[in-house]
LOFIMAR-125561 format. One line per 10 residues: number of its first residue (from 1); their letters; for each residue x, z, y of C-alpha. Coordinates in pm, 1 decimal. Layout:
<dovexs>
NUM> A> X:Z:Y ~ ...
</dovexs>
This chain:
<dovexs>
1> MTARTVALAS> -159.8:-1237.3:1002.4 ~ -99.0:-1411.0:673.2 ~ -417.3:-1401.6:465.6 ~ -387.0:-1301.4:102.8 ~ -22.5:-1196.3:131.0 ~ 64.1:-847.8:11.7 ~ 392.6:-667.2:77.8 ~ 496.3:-455.9:-218.7 ~ 777.2:-207.2:-278.5 ~ 867.5:100.3:-478.6
11> DHAGYQLKNE> 1140.4:345.0:-547.9 ~ 1295.8:386.6:-892.2 ~ 1007.9:598.9:-1021.7 ~ 755.3:331.9:-931.5 ~ 937.0:10.0:-1014.2 ~ 763.1:-49.0:-1348.2 ~ 415.5:5.8:-1201.2 ~ 512.5:-209.3:-900.3 ~ 599.2:-494.4:-1134.8 ~ 264.5:-461.5:-1313.7
21> IAASLTTAGY> 81.5:-464.7:-980.1 ~ 281.8:-768.7:-865.5 ~ 186.7:-960.6:-1179.7 ~ -178.6:-867.2:-1136.5 ~ -177.9:-975.1:-771.1 ~ -13.9:-1307.5:-853.4 ~ -271.2:-1373.2:-1125.4 ~ -547.4:-1297.6:-872.0 ~ -404.6:-1557.0:-632.3 ~ -223.3:-1336.0:-383.6
31> AVLDFGTNGP> 119.0:-1418.5:-246.4 ~ 347.1:-1120.7:-305.7 ~ 642.9:-1019.3:-90.8 ~ 832.0:-794.6:-333.0 ~ 1088.3:-581.4:-151.3 ~ 1212.2:-404.2:-464.9 ~ 1345.9:-189.8:-611.0 ~ 1406.3:-358.2:-941.1 ~ 1542.8:-96.4:-1173.9 ~ 1561.9:269.3:-1269.7
41> ESVDYPDYAA> 1867.9:349.5:-1056.1 ~ 1790.9:613.9:-795.9 ~ 1708.2:478.2:-449.7 ~ 1566.9:626.0:-129.9 ~ 1196.2:549.7:-85.8 ~ 1205.2:552.3:298.7 ~ 1413.9:233.0:288.4 ~ 1146.1:54.3:86.5 ~ 858.3:193.4:290.5 ~ 1029.9:58.9:603.5
51> QVAAAVTDGR> 1044.9:-292.5:461.1 ~ 674.3:-297.6:375.3 ~ 587.3:-142.7:712.8 ~ 781.4:-416.2:891.6 ~ 614.6:-692.7:689.9 ~ 267.6:-557.7:765.9 ~ 325.6:-490.1:1134.2 ~ 502.2:-820.1:1205.7 ~ 230.6:-1022.8:1032.2 ~ 417.8:-1149.9:727.4
61> AERGVLVCGS> 168.1:-963.1:509.1 ~ -194.9:-874.0:550.4 ~ -155.9:-541.4:369.1 ~ 102.8:-335.0:187.0 ~ 126.3:-146.7:-141.4 ~ 389.2:120.9:-204.0 ~ 468.5:310.6:-523.0 ~ 683.5:615.5:-588.0 ~ 658.6:899.5:-838.5 ~ 380.5:1089.2:-664.3
71> GIGISIAANR> 296.9:852.2:-379.1 ~ 344.7:1136.7:-134.2 ~ 695.7:1075.6:-4.1 ~ 658.1:701.9:33.9 ~ 325.7:741.9:218.9 ~ 482.8:989.0:461.6 ~ 774.9:751.3:516.9 ~ 542.3:455.7:580.9 ~ 332.9:648.8:831.5 ~ 638.9:709.0:1049.4
81> HPGVRAALVH> 622.7:341.2:1152.8 ~ 399.1:251.9:1450.0 ~ 103.8:38.6:1351.0 ~ 99.4:154.7:989.4 ~ -196.1:346.9:853.4 ~ -85.3:432.4:500.1 ~ -319.3:618.3:268.1 ~ -227.3:793.6:-53.4 ~ -495.1:696.8:-305.5 ~ -568.2:819.3:-656.2
91> DVTTARLCRE> -886.1:633.3:-748.8 ~ -1115.6:354.2:-634.6 ~ -1318.5:590.7:-417.7 ~ -1019.0:688.6:-204.1 ~ -905.4:324.1:-199.5 ~ -1248.2:216.7:-70.9 ~ -1279.7:494.2:185.0 ~ -933.9:441.8:330.7 ~ -1041.9:87.4:418.3 ~ -1401.2:155.6:522.9
101> HNDANVIALG> -1331.3:458.5:741.2 ~ -961.3:443.5:832.1 ~ -881.6:71.0:832.2 ~ -571.8:152.7:625.8 ~ -327.6:-136.4:605.3 ~ -99.7:19.0:340.0 ~ -173.6:222.1:30.6 ~ 60.0:444.6:-165.1 ~ 26.6:511.6:-535.1 ~ 193.0:767.3:-760.3
111> ARVIGPEIAK> 330.6:614.7:-1079.7 ~ 356.2:960.7:-1236.5 ~ 1.7:1049.1:-1129.0 ~ -218.5:753.0:-1224.2 ~ -201.9:491.2:-1495.5 ~ -155.9:119.2:-1444.6 ~ -520.4:18.6:-1490.7 ~ -644.1:269.6:-1233.5 ~ -361.7:164.9:-1000.7 ~ -457.9:-202.6:-1029.6
121> DCVTTFLTTA> -824.8:-114.2:-969.2 ~ -718.5:80.6:-657.8 ~ -521.2:-217.8:-527.6 ~ -810.8:-456.8:-589.7 ~ -1053.7:-224.2:-412.2 ~ -812.9:-177.6:-121.2 ~ -767.5:-552.1:-79.2 ~ -1135.9:-644.0:-107.1 ~ -1292.4:-370.1:104.5 ~ -1358.5:-435.6:472.0
131> FEGGERHSRR> -1326.4:-187.7:755.6 ~ -1673.0:-48.6:829.0 ~ -1605.5:-44.7:1201.6 ~ -1846.3:118.7:1436.1 ~ -1783.6:343.1:1731.5 ~ -1716.3:659.6:1529.9 ~ -1444.1:515.5:1303.4 ~ -1291.2:297.4:1573.0 ~ -1266.8:591.8:1812.6 ~ -1080.9:800.0:1555.5
141> IAKMG> -839.4:520.1:1468.1 ~ -765.4:465.6:1836.9 ~ -663.7:832.4:1866.1 ~ -401.8:779.1:1595.4 ~ -228.4:515.4:1804.8
</dovexs>
C-alpha cells in the first residue's frame, strides 16, 4: 500500500469541491491520484467511483475520497466493489467513526450538502484516524467480506 497517497474523484456536481480537496491534500503533503472529472459536463458517478475503488484495492492509494452532489450515489457505487468500505460522511464525527469502528478506506462527500471547510476537515479526520481494532469491530468487518 502506498502511504500518504489518496485517490480522488467526483462527478460533475462535485468537481469544484474535489479540486479544493486536492489542493488541500497536496499542501498537506499527500500525493493525489485525481481521476476526474474536470468540468461541469454531466458524467456518470459510478465510472469515477470504480476508478477510486480500483486504486484503493490494488494498492496504488492508501485511501479514497469521492464527491458527488449528495454523496449518496457515489458511495453506493463504490461499495459495489469488493474490498471497498465506503462511508458517506457529513461531519468530523462521522469521518472519525467510520475509521475507528468500520475501518473505512473510502469516504464520500456531498458537495451540495456540506461546505468546503467542513469537507476538508472531514478528509483530514478520515486520513489521520486509525482503526480502533478489537474483536468487536474486527468481527463485524469480517462479516462484510
